[in-house]
N, C-alpha and C positions, 0 to 999 in steps of 0.2 A: 521388392517385389518384381518380379520377372518379367522381361518383355516381351516373353511372347502374351502372357498373362494381361499384359500392362495395349497389346494387340487388342486380345478376343474385349474386353470391357470398351474399347474403342468400337468395335465394329458393334459391339451387342446391345454398348445401351448410348455412347454420342452422335455415331451418323441415322438410326431412329429417332433419337431423339429432335437435333435439328430438323431433318424431315419433315416429321407432325408441325415441328413451330411454325414454320418455310409453309406449310401448306393451310394451319392455320390461317399467319399472316396473306397467305392468298385468298381462302376462303376471304378476310375478311373483310380487304381490297378489292375484288370481283362485288361483294355483294350477296353467297352467297349463302345460306342459310346451315349456319353452327350446330355441327348435327358434333358431337361429346363422341359417343359411341362409337363410330365412325371413326374416329379420330386418336380411336385406342386400339381399333382394331390395325387401325396402320401400324402404331407405332410400337404391336404387341407380335405385328406378322414381317417388317421389318428389323425388331431386335430378334428374334429368330433365324429369318436369314445372314441375319447378323452373323449370328454364331456357328449354324450348321455351313453356309458359305463364302460371305466376305471373311470373319476370322479368319480360318484356318489357309487361306489365297492368301492372303496381308506378311502372315507368318510366314507361306513359303514365301514369298518375294523377301523382304524384310533379312531373311537366313538366306538366300542366292542372294544376297549384292552384299549382305554380310561377307562374305566368304568368297 
């Protein structure tokens, strides 16, 4: 798998998963109500943002540092 695909997969899957897990843990410790629909929208929204914005930006930064 090429480096660009790995960066895009990280930005579209791993980062949104960490953000969602962090939000679940934060809500649990603060005693807030656990709304699973809210967590799924956070995950999918950040996944789309990672795919269209963060992924290409991270790839461009990686390519610039490589040269």
